[in-house]
C-alpha positions in Angstrom: 0.0 0.0 0.0 1.3 3.5 -0.9 2.6 5.5 1.9 1.9 9.1 2.5 4.7 11.5 2.7 5.3 12.9 6.1 3.7 16.2 5.2 0.7 14.6 3.2 -2.5 14.5 5.0 -4.6 11.2 4.7 -8.4 11.6 4.9 -10.6 8.5 5.8 -13.6 9.7 3.9 -15.9 7.2 5.8 -15.2 9.4 8.9 -16.9 12.4 7.5 -20.7 12.9 7.5 -22.0 12.0 4.0 -24.0 15.1 3.8 -20.6 17.1 4.1 -18.0 14.9 2.4 -17.7 16.8 -0.9 -17.9 20.2 0.6 -15.2 19.4 3.2 -12.9 17.7 0.5 -13.3 20.6 -2.0 -12.3 22.9 0.9 -9.3 20.8 1.8 -8.1 20.8 -1.8 -8.6 24.5 -2.3 -6.4 25.2 0.8 -3.5 23.2 -0.4 -0.4 25.1 -1.4 0.8 24.5 -5.0 2.3 21.1 -5.3 1.1 20.1 -1.9 -1.0 16.9 -1.7 -3.5 15.0 0.2 -4.6 11.5 0.1 -8.2 10.4 0.4 -9.3 6.8 1.3 -12.8 5.7 0.4 -14.8 2.5 -0.3 -15.9 3.4 -3.7 -14.5 5.0 -6.9 -14.6 8.7 -6.1 -15.3 9.7 -9.7 -18.0 12.2 -8.9 -15.5 14.1 -6.7 -13.1 14.0 -9.5 -15.6 15.7 -12.0 -16.4 18.3 -9.3 -12.6 19.2 -8.8 -11.7 19.2 -12.6 -14.8 21.4 -13.2 -13.6 23.9 -10.6 -9.9 23.8 -11.2 -9.3 22.3 -14.5 -5.8 21.1 -15.3 -4.6 22.4 -11.9 -6.2 19.3 -10.3 -3.6 16.4 -10.0 -5.5 13.1 -9.4 -3.4 9.8 -9.0 -5.1 6.5 -8.2 -2.8 4.8 -5.7 -5.2 1.9 -5.1 -8.2 1.0 -7.1 -10.7 -1.2 -5.3 -12.6 -3.4 -5.0 -12.9 -2.6 -1.3 -10.7 0.5 -1.0 -9.7 3.2 -3.4 -6.7 5.6 -2.3 -6.3 8.7 -4.2 -3.6 11.3 -4.2 -4.9 14.8 -4.9 -2.5 17.7 -5.8 -3.0 21.3 -6.6 -0.6 21.9 -9.5 1.1 25.3 -10.1 -0.6 27.1 -13.1 1.5 26.6 -16.3 3.4 23.4 -14.9 4.0 20.7 -17.4 1.8 18.3 -15.3 -1.0 20.8 -15.3 -1.1 20.8 -19.1 -1.4 16.9 -19.1 -4.6 15.2 -20.1 -6.3 13.7 -17.1 -5.9 10.0 -16.6 
């Protein structure tokens, strides 16, 4: 299982009230410094969250699957610097 860097926050999404999950995760993402990351751990593919982040932040949303089910999905989210080569890449 991929480890988080010492400064990377890991969020167990199941610990967040379902009514507030996306709102909280969107705010956490928006408060990341450029090139900082956060990991989310969830029991389903968080595709809807990805669509919301990409709609708001476009190519500045870095999204990497670290683990893809069937029981656990682990995703690293990064706020990419505007104009970075990674920000210009097509999403996975």
